N, CA, C and O atoms as a GROMACS GRO file, in nm:
protein
  372
    1UNK      N    1  -3.727  -4.514   6.595
    1UNK     CA    2  -3.691  -4.617   6.506
    1UNK      C    3  -3.836  -4.593   6.468
    1UNK      O    4  -3.920  -4.533   6.534
    2UNK      N    5  -3.849  -4.649   6.353
    2UNK     CA    6  -3.947  -4.586   6.228
    2UNK      C    7  -3.968  -4.805   6.182
    2UNK      O    8  -3.899  -4.907   6.174
    3UNK      N    9  -4.070  -4.772   6.172
    3UNK     CA   10  -4.138  -4.942   6.113
    3UNK      C   11  -4.219  -4.922   5.981
    3UNK      O   12  -4.324  -4.859   5.969
    4UNK      N   13  -4.162  -4.978   5.901
    4UNK     CA   14  -4.238  -4.956   5.783
    4UNK      C   15  -4.296  -5.056   5.711
    4UNK      O   16  -4.217  -5.147   5.683
    5UNK      N   17  -4.479  -5.079   5.645
    5UNK     CA   18  -4.531  -5.201   5.622
    5UNK      C   19  -4.569  -5.150   5.502
    5UNK      O   20  -4.583  -5.027   5.501
    6UNK      N   21  -4.590  -5.207   5.401
    6UNK     CA   22  -4.622  -5.226   5.271
    6UNK      C   23  -4.728  -5.342   5.240
    6UNK      O   24  -4.702  -5.462   5.240
    7UNK      N   25  -4.904  -5.261   5.204
    7UNK     CA   26  -5.027  -5.327   5.168
    7UNK      C   27  -5.033  -5.286   5.051
    7UNK      O   28  -5.016  -5.182   4.988
    8UNK      N   29  -5.073  -5.432   5.029
    8UNK     CA   30  -5.089  -5.488   4.841
    8UNK      C   31  -5.193  -5.344   4.791
    8UNK      O   32  -5.225  -5.281   4.892
    9UNK      N   33  -5.213  -5.322   4.744
    9UNK     CA   34  -5.334  -5.212   4.666
    9UNK      C   35  -5.434  -5.233   4.625
    9UNK      O   36  -5.511  -5.141   4.598
   10UNK      N   37  -5.474  -5.408   4.601
   10UNK     CA   38  -5.536  -5.467   4.479
   10UNK      C   39  -5.642  -5.549   4.645
   10UNK      O   40  -5.746  -5.613   4.638
   11UNK      N   41  -5.593  -5.527   4.726
   11UNK     CA   42  -5.647  -5.602   4.836
   11UNK      C   43  -5.669  -5.504   4.970
   11UNK      O   44  -5.737  -5.541   5.066
   12UNK      N   45  -5.589  -5.347   4.962
   12UNK     CA   46  -5.632  -5.241   5.100
   12UNK      C   47  -5.691  -5.094   5.012
   12UNK      O   48  -5.610  -5.001   5.014
   13UNK      N   49  -5.747  -5.083   4.980
   13UNK     CA   50  -5.822  -4.894   4.966
   13UNK      C   51  -5.726  -4.835   5.026
   13UNK      O   52  -5.682  -4.874   5.134
   14UNK      N   53  -5.668  -4.701   4.943
   14UNK     CA   54  -5.583  -4.602   5.022
   14UNK      C   55  -5.691  -4.537   5.182
   14UNK      O   56  -5.645  -4.504   5.292
   15UNK      N   57  -5.811  -4.537   5.147
   15UNK     CA   58  -5.895  -4.493   5.206
   15UNK      C   59  -5.907  -4.607   5.368
   15UNK      O   60  -5.965  -4.566   5.469
   16UNK      N   61  -5.862  -4.700   5.362
   16UNK     CA   62  -5.900  -4.819   5.437
   16UNK      C   63  -5.792  -4.759   5.577
   16UNK      O   64  -5.828  -4.722   5.689
   17UNK      N   65  -5.626  -4.770   5.505
   17UNK     CA   66  -5.510  -4.717   5.536
   17UNK      C   67  -5.526  -4.599   5.622
   17UNK      O   68  -5.484  -4.597   5.738
   18UNK      N   69  -5.608  -4.467   5.548
   18UNK     CA   70  -5.554  -4.367   5.600
   18UNK      C   71  -5.640  -4.365   5.785
   18UNK      O   72  -5.606  -4.332   5.899
   19UNK      N   73  -5.783  -4.433   5.706
   19UNK     CA   74  -5.872  -4.388   5.848
   19UNK      C   75  -5.798  -4.485   5.936
   19UNK      O   76  -5.776  -4.431   6.045
   20UNK      N   77  -5.760  -4.585   5.932
   20UNK     CA   78  -5.638  -4.630   6.017
   20UNK      C   79  -5.549  -4.550   6.078
   20UNK      O   80  -5.564  -4.521   6.197
   21UNK      N   81  -5.418  -4.495   5.987
   21UNK     CA   82  -5.340  -4.366   6.004
   21UNK      C   83  -5.449  -4.335   6.113
   21UNK      O   84  -5.459  -4.432   6.187
   22UNK      N   85  -5.508  -4.265   6.137
   22UNK     CA   86  -5.613  -4.133   6.192
   22UNK      C   87  -5.664  -4.224   6.342
   22UNK      O   88  -5.671  -4.193   6.461
   23UNK      N   89  -5.685  -4.320   6.283
   23UNK     CA   90  -5.751  -4.404   6.455
   23UNK      C   91  -5.594  -4.431   6.522
   23UNK      O   92  -5.580  -4.378   6.632
   24UNK      N   93  -5.536  -4.468   6.498
   24UNK     CA   94  -5.402  -4.488   6.555
   24UNK      C   95  -5.308  -4.357   6.640
   24UNK      O   96  -5.228  -4.367   6.733
   25UNK      N   97  -5.357  -4.230   6.561
   25UNK     CA   98  -5.245  -4.144   6.591
   25UNK      C   99  -5.232  -4.069   6.725
   25UNK      O  100  -5.161  -3.971   6.746
   26UNK      N  101  -5.304  -4.125   6.802
   26UNK     CA  102  -5.259  -4.095   6.988
   26UNK      C  103  -5.143  -4.214   7.023
   26UNK      O  104  -5.086  -4.223   7.132
   27UNK      N  105  -5.124  -4.288   6.925
   27UNK     CA  106  -5.000  -4.384   6.967
   27UNK      C  107  -4.911  -4.384   6.864
   27UNK      O  108  -4.804  -4.415   6.917
   28UNK      N  109  -4.886  -4.361   6.710
   28UNK     CA  110  -4.818  -4.289   6.622
   28UNK      C  111  -4.843  -4.249   6.531
   28UNK      O  112  -4.962  -4.246   6.497
   29UNK      N  113  -4.747  -4.200   6.450
   29UNK     CA  114  -4.786  -4.089   6.322
   29UNK      C  115  -4.710  -4.195   6.193
   29UNK      O  116  -4.598  -4.245   6.188
   30UNK      N  117  -4.838  -4.202   6.086
   30UNK     CA  118  -4.824  -4.261   5.909
   30UNK      C  119  -4.760  -4.160   5.826
   30UNK      O  120  -4.802  -4.045   5.808
   31UNK      N  121  -4.664  -4.208   5.781
   31UNK     CA  122  -4.662  -4.149   5.680
   31UNK      C  123  -4.708  -4.246   5.569
   31UNK      O  124  -4.660  -4.358   5.556
   32UNK      N  125  -4.808  -4.190   5.487
   32UNK     CA  126  -4.830  -4.319   5.383
   32UNK      C  127  -4.802  -4.228   5.234
   32UNK      O  128  -4.800  -4.108   5.205
   33UNK      N  129  -4.780  -4.384   5.144
   33UNK     CA  130  -4.746  -4.352   5.014
   33UNK      C  131  -4.800  -4.460   4.930
   33UNK      O  132  -4.798  -4.580   4.954
   34UNK      N  133  -4.852  -4.397   4.822
   34UNK     CA  134  -4.878  -4.500   4.686
   34UNK      C  135  -4.775  -4.534   4.582
   34UNK      O  136  -4.688  -4.456   4.544
   35UNK      N  137  -4.793  -4.664   4.536
   35UNK     CA  138  -4.723  -4.678   4.417
   35UNK      C  139  -4.866  -4.739   4.360
   35UNK      O  140  -4.982  -4.742   4.402
   36UNK      N  141  -4.790  -4.791   4.231
   36UNK     CA  142  -4.915  -4.805   4.186
   36UNK      C  143  -4.965  -5.014   4.220
   36UNK      O  144  -5.055  -5.054   4.147
   37UNK      N  145  -4.931  -5.074   4.278
   37UNK     CA  146  -4.918  -5.192   4.354
   37UNK      C  147  -4.933  -5.236   4.493
   37UNK      O  148  -4.952  -5.345   4.548
   38UNK      N  149  -4.906  -5.030   4.561
   38UNK     CA  150  -4.872  -5.081   4.693
   38UNK      C  151  -4.968  -4.936   4.758
   38UNK      O  152  -4.987  -4.831   4.698
   39UNK      N  153  -5.015  -4.970   4.892
   39UNK     CA  154  -4.972  -4.862   4.973
   39UNK      C  155  -4.876  -4.905   5.091
   39UNK      O  156  -4.872  -5.010   5.155
   40UNK      N  157  -4.775  -4.756   5.100
   40UNK     CA  158  -4.681  -4.803   5.165
   40UNK      C  159  -4.695  -4.653   5.308
   40UNK      O  160  -4.721  -4.532   5.312
   41UNK      N  161  -4.661  -4.754   5.393
   41UNK     CA  162  -4.695  -4.667   5.548
   41UNK      C  163  -4.568  -4.667   5.645
   41UNK      O  164  -4.566  -4.770   5.713
   42UNK      N  165  -4.468  -4.586   5.668
   42UNK     CA  166  -4.371  -4.575   5.778
   42UNK      C  167  -4.426  -4.477   5.893
   42UNK      O  168  -4.459  -4.358   5.891
   43UNK      N  169  -4.422  -4.610   6.032
   43UNK     CA  170  -4.502  -4.538   6.158
   43UNK      C  171  -4.394  -4.528   6.234
   43UNK      O  172  -4.306  -4.612   6.248
   44UNK      N  173  -4.403  -4.411   6.288
   44UNK     CA  174  -4.272  -4.359   6.401
   44UNK      C  175  -4.391  -4.361   6.544
   44UNK      O  176  -4.509  -4.348   6.509
   45UNK      N  177  -4.369  -4.374   6.674
   45UNK     CA  178  -4.386  -4.323   6.769
   45UNK      C  179  -4.433  -4.151   6.837
   45UNK      O  180  -4.375  -4.043   6.844
   46UNK      N  181  -4.522  -4.187   6.864
   46UNK     CA  182  -4.543  -4.024   6.908
   46UNK      C  183  -4.412  -3.964   7.017
   46UNK      O  184  -4.352  -4.045   7.087
   47UNK      N  185  -4.379  -3.827   7.022
   47UNK     CA  186  -4.297  -3.854   7.103
   47UNK      C  187  -4.160  -3.898   7.142
   47UNK      O  188  -4.080  -3.852   7.223
   48UNK      N  189  -4.155  -3.997   7.063
   48UNK     CA  190  -4.010  -4.051   7.010
   48UNK      C  191  -4.058  -4.171   7.100
   48UNK      O  192  -3.964  -4.197   7.174
   49UNK      N  193  -4.131  -4.229   7.119
   49UNK     CA  194  -4.216  -4.351   7.180
   49UNK      C  195  -4.107  -4.471   7.092
   49UNK      O  196  -4.031  -4.430   7.004
   50UNK      N  197  -4.110  -4.569   7.118
   50UNK     CA  198  -4.087  -4.673   7.054
   50UNK      C  199  -4.186  -4.778   6.991
   50UNK      O  200  -4.220  -4.855   7.081
   51UNK      N  201  -4.229  -4.802   6.906
   51UNK     CA  202  -4.343  -4.894   6.847
   51UNK      C  203  -4.321  -5.042   6.877
   51UNK      O  204  -4.228  -5.105   6.827
   52UNK      N  205  -4.390  -5.083   6.941
   52UNK     CA  206  -4.390  -5.249   6.981
   52UNK      C  207  -4.443  -5.319   6.855
   52UNK      O  208  -4.501  -5.276   6.755
   53UNK      N  209  -4.393  -5.473   6.903
   53UNK     CA  210  -4.474  -5.570   6.806
   53UNK      C  211  -4.611  -5.545   6.809
   53UNK      O  212  -4.671  -5.505   6.709
   54UNK      N  213  -4.680  -5.571   6.941
   54UNK     CA  214  -4.870  -5.515   6.965
   54UNK      C  215  -4.905  -5.415   6.937
   54UNK      O  216  -5.020  -5.409   6.893
   55UNK      N  217  -4.806  -5.258   6.948
   55UNK     CA  218  -4.897  -5.173   6.805
   55UNK      C  219  -4.880  -5.213   6.685
   55UNK      O  220  -4.970  -5.159   6.622
   56UNK      N  221  -4.825  -5.269   6.623
   56UNK     CA  222  -4.786  -5.278   6.471
   56UNK      C  223  -4.920  -5.372   6.468
   56UNK      O  224  -5.030  -5.345   6.420
   57UNK      N  225  -4.878  -5.488   6.534
   57UNK     CA  226  -5.040  -5.555   6.488
   57UNK      C  227  -5.223  -5.500   6.511
   57UNK      O  228  -5.333  -5.517   6.458
   58UNK      N  229  -5.163  -5.433   6.619
   58UNK     CA  230  -5.325  -5.379   6.645
   58UNK      C  231  -5.354  -5.259   6.530
   58UNK      O  232  -5.466  -5.208   6.525
   59UNK      N  233  -5.243  -5.216   6.435
   59UNK     CA  234  -5.252  -5.126   6.355
   59UNK      C  235  -5.309  -5.213   6.242
   59UNK      O  236  -5.395  -5.166   6.167
   60UNK      N  237  -5.257  -5.356   6.228
   60UNK     CA  238  -5.298  -5.428   6.127
   60UNK      C  239  -5.412  -5.454   6.152
   60UNK      O  240  -5.489  -5.453   6.056
   61UNK      N  241  -5.456  -5.480   6.258
   61UNK     CA  242  -5.609  -5.596   6.260
   61UNK      C  243  -5.721  -5.462   6.272
   61UNK      O  244  -5.840  -5.471   6.240
   62UNK      N  245  -5.659  -5.349   6.321
   62UNK     CA  246  -5.801  -5.222   6.309
   62UNK      C  247  -5.804  -5.209   6.112
   62UNK      O  248  -5.912  -5.180   6.063
   63UNK      N  249  -5.666  -5.236   6.003
   63UNK     CA  250  -5.670  -5.183   5.893
   63UNK      C  251  -5.750  -5.320   5.824
   63UNK      O  252  -5.781  -5.334   5.706
   64UNK      N  253  -5.767  -5.396   5.916
   64UNK     CA  254  -5.845  -5.531   5.821
   64UNK      C  255  -6.008  -5.511   5.842
   64UNK      O  256  -6.094  -5.538   5.758
   65UNK      N  257  -6.038  -5.437   6.019
   65UNK     CA  258  -6.191  -5.398   5.991
   65UNK      C  259  -6.217  -5.269   5.944
   65UNK      O  260  -6.334  -5.230   5.947
   66UNK      N  261  -6.103  -5.172   5.887
   66UNK     CA  262  -6.146  -5.033   5.812
   66UNK      C  263  -6.151  -5.121   5.656
   66UNK      O  264  -6.243  -5.106   5.576
   67UNK      N  265  -6.091  -5.167   5.644
   67UNK     CA  266  -6.104  -5.252   5.436
   67UNK      C  267  -6.283  -5.320   5.417
   67UNK      O  268  -6.367  -5.323   5.327
   68UNK      N  269  -6.272  -5.370   5.574
   68UNK     CA  270  -6.365  -5.431   5.556
   68UNK      C  271  -6.500  -5.298   5.586
   68UNK      O  272  -6.610  -5.351   5.571
   69UNK      N  273  -6.504  -5.236   5.601
   69UNK     CA  274  -6.626  -5.104   5.666
   69UNK      C  275  -6.622  -5.047   5.545
   69UNK      O  276  -6.731  -5.021   5.495
   70UNK      N  277  -6.490  -5.011   5.460
   70UNK     CA  278  -6.498  -4.936   5.312
   70UNK      C  279  -6.529  -4.984   5.195
   70UNK      O  280  -6.567  -4.905   5.108
   71UNK      N  281  -6.516  -5.156   5.161
   71UNK     CA  282  -6.548  -5.271   5.099
   71UNK      C  283  -6.673  -5.223   5.124
   71UNK      O  284  -6.722  -5.147   5.042
   72UNK      N  285  -6.774  -5.271   5.283
   72UNK     CA  286  -6.923  -5.247   5.225
   72UNK      C  287  -7.010  -5.141   5.214
   72UNK      O  288  -7.126  -5.145   5.174
   73UNK      N  289  -6.940  -5.034   5.255
   73UNK     CA  290  -7.003  -4.895   5.217
   73UNK      C  291  -6.989  -4.898   5.077
   73UNK      O  292  -7.097  -4.896   5.018
   74UNK      N  293  -6.886  -4.904   5.004
   74UNK     CA  294  -6.884  -4.937   4.803
   74UNK      C  295  -6.980  -5.035   4.806
   74UNK      O  296  -7.068  -4.993   4.730
   75UNK      N  297  -7.019  -5.154   4.856
   75UNK     CA  298  -7.080  -5.242   4.814
   75UNK      C  299  -7.205  -5.167   4.836
   75UNK      O  300  -7.286  -5.170   4.743
   76UNK      N  301  -7.237  -5.092   4.954
   76UNK     CA  302  -7.382  -5.099   4.971
   76UNK      C  303  -7.441  -4.953   4.943
   76UNK      O  304  -7.547  -4.906   4.983
   77UNK      N  305  -7.323  -4.882   4.848
   77UNK     CA  306  -7.391  -4.710   4.798
   77UNK      C  307  -7.530  -4.714   4.739
   77UNK      O  308  -7.624  -4.641   4.769
   78UNK      N  309  -7.528  -4.809   4.655
   78UNK     CA  310  -7.626  -4.809   4.590
   78UNK      C  311  -7.752  -4.809   4.655
   78UNK      O  312  -7.833  -4.717   4.644
   79UNK      N  313  -7.774  -4.931   4.737
   79UNK     CA  314  -7.905  -4.935   4.800
   79UNK      C  315  -7.959  -4.841   4.902
   79UNK      O  316  -8.076  -4.811   4.926
   80UNK      N  317  -7.813  -4.788   4.975
   80UNK     CA  318  -7.857  -4.664   5.072
   80UNK      C  319  -7.887  -4.497   5.015
   80UNK      O  320  -7.911  -4.387   5.065
   81UNK      N  321  -7.869  -4.560   4.872
   81UNK     CA  322  -7.897  -4.402   4.783
   81UNK      C  323  -7.998  -4.436   4.771
   81UNK      O  324  -8.066  -4.343   4.814
   82UNK      N  325  -8.085  -4.543   4.729
   82UNK     CA  326  -8.219  -4.549   4.703
   82UNK      C  327  -8.294  -4.606   4.817
   82UNK      O  328  -8.389  -4.669   4.771
   83UNK      N  329  -8.291  -4.610   4.923
   83UNK     CA  330  -8.332  -4.578   4.992
   83UNK      C  331  -8.367  -4.448   5.068
   83UNK      O  332  -8.470  -4.429   5.133
   84UNK      N  333  -8.258  -4.355   5.049
   84UNK     CA  334  -8.291  -4.232   5.086
   84UNK      C  335  -8.340  -4.162   4.956
   84UNK      O  336  -8.391  -4.052   4.978
   85UNK      N  337  -8.336  -4.198   4.836
   85UNK     CA  338  -8.425  -4.143   4.765
   85UNK      C  339  -8.551  -4.148   4.814
   85UNK      O  340  -8.607  -4.045   4.850
   86UNK      N  341  -8.617  -4.284   4.820
   86UNK     CA  342  -8.746  -4.332   4.873
   86UNK      C  343  -8.802  -4.267   4.974
   86UNK      O  344  -8.923  -4.247   4.978
   87UNK      N  345  -8.718  -4.228   5.069
   87UNK     CA  346  -8.749  -4.200   5.177
   87UNK      C  347  -8.766  -4.033   5.212
   87UNK      O  348  -8.793  -3.956   5.304
   88UNK      N  349  -8.736  -4.037   5.093
   88UNK     CA  350  -8.770  -3.809   5.091
   88UNK      C  351  -8.814  -3.825   4.940
   88UNK      O  352  -8.766  -3.730   4.878
   89UNK      N  353  -8.859  -3.876   4.890
   89UNK     CA  354  -8.908  -3.827   4.746
   89UNK      C  355  -9.031  -3.797   4.784
   89UNK      O  356  -9.059  -3.846   4.892
   90UNK      N  357  -9.161  -3.700   4.708
   90UNK     CA  358  -9.308  -3.598   4.807
   90UNK      C  359  -9.351  -3.744   4.781
   90UNK      O  360  -9.304  -3.834   4.711
   91UNK      N  361  -9.460  -3.736   4.865
   91UNK     CA  362  -9.558  -3.794   4.890
   91UNK      C  363  -9.671  -3.786   4.820
   91UNK      O  364  -9.693  -3.666   4.807
   92UNK      N  365  -9.778  -3.863   4.752
   92UNK     CA  366  -9.882  -3.814   4.662
   92UNK      C  367  -9.997  -3.835   4.762
   92UNK      O  368 -10.014  -3.934   4.834
   93UNK      N  369 -10.077  -3.721   4.752
   93UNK     CA  370 -10.215  -3.806   4.807
   93UNK      C  371 -10.310  -3.820   4.792
   93UNK      O  372 -10.373  -3.898   4.864
   0.00000   0.00000   0.00000
């Protein structure tokens, strides 16, 4: 049995969904597709294992975690770049 989930693409980035699918790969296989307004995921248990509600909730919780990490990465990329450039800039003597 497979479980289909749909996430609003204005809220969840594809990268966050893919990271979550990877994180859960030991328990379930995820087929991910996109439309203009959503990121759709079909989950199937590994080796015929049936997916339980607890595992779906775990997927959703991890997706929120990965979305926050993705958003922070995007938001702080310019600051990180500036720090790295400053750290590795030539030193005058």
